[in-house]
C-alpha distance (Angstrom), angle and dihedral (degrees) to the residues before:
residue distance angle dihedral
M1 . . .
D2 3.85 . .
T3 3.72 116.2 .
R4 3.78 134.2 -160.3
V5 3.77 131.4 -145.6
V6 3.81 110.1 -131.6
L7 3.75 138.7 173.0
L8 3.82 108.6 -141.7
G9 3.82 111.5 -158.3
I10 3.79 114.9 -156.7
I11 3.80 128.0 -172.5
V12 3.73 116.4 -169.3
E13 3.78 116.5 -162.3
N14 3.78 96.2 161.5
T15 3.80 110.7 61.6
A16 3.79 90.8 -169.1
A17 3.87 86.7 73.5
V18 3.85 94.2 56.8
E19 3.80 96.0 92.0
E20 3.76 93.0 52.6
L21 3.86 91.3 43.6
N22 3.82 90.5 54.1
A23 3.79 89.7 48.1
I24 3.81 90.2 53.5
L25 3.78 93.2 47.3
H26 3.79 89.8 47.9
N27 3.84 88.6 58.0
Y28 3.74 91.6 54.5
G29 3.84 94.4 41.1
S30 3.84 94.1 118.9
Y31 3.83 89.2 66.9
I32 3.78 96.9 44.0
I33 3.83 115.1 104.3
G34 3.81 95.4 178.5
R35 3.80 145.4 -16.7
M36 3.76 133.9 -154.2
G37 3.84 127.5 -177.8
L38 3.71 129.5 -167.1
P39 3.76 125.4 -172.8
Y40 3.76 113.6 -146.1
R41 3.79 97.8 -163.3
E42 3.82 95.2 176.7
K43 3.80 90.4 63.3
N44 3.81 96.1 31.0
L45 3.82 90.3 -120.6
H46 3.76 135.1 130.1
I47 3.83 118.0 -151.4
I48 3.77 119.0 -160.7
S49 3.81 127.7 -173.3
I50 3.82 117.7 -161.3
V51 3.78 122.6 -175.4
L52 3.79 115.6 -158.4
D53 3.76 139.6 -179.3
A54 3.74 104.7 -159.2
P55 3.82 145.3 126.8
Q56 3.85 115.2 -81.1
N57 3.82 93.6 -109.7
I58 3.88 90.9 55.2
I59 3.81 91.6 48.9
S60 3.72 92.8 49.5
A61 3.88 93.4 46.2
L62 3.83 91.6 50.3
A63 3.80 94.4 46.2
G64 3.76 90.0 46.5
K65 3.79 95.1 50.7
I66 3.83 91.2 46.8
G67 3.78 91.9 48.0
M68 3.81 91.0 53.7
L69 3.77 92.3 61.2
P70 3.79 112.1 102.2
G71 3.83 112.1 -104.1
V72 3.79 93.5 7.9
T73 3.79 126.8 112.1
A74 3.83 128.0 -169.9
K75 3.71 131.3 -171.9
A76 3.87 129.7 176.8
L77 3.74 129.3 -140.0
Y78 3.81 114.7 -166.4
A79 3.77 127.3 -148.6
G80 3.85 110.9 -118.9
K81 3.73 97.4 -111.9
Q82 3.84 132.1 46.3
A83 3.80 112.5 -112.8
């Protein structure tokens, strides 16, 4: 199956959703290449970057589940070529 490399940007404004967010990311852990999180305390935000190598349907499902969490936003940025 063809996979894509994607940077998934996540902004967390509702810290109550963090536990569920981490559970979702854990379920997709086999596709995650790397993860970086930055707290932005002055704005009460948490910014997370996730790099994935996954089939398109997996990327869409993950972004959709994350985007349905209250106070959490996710956007995907795809590499130019399919892997």
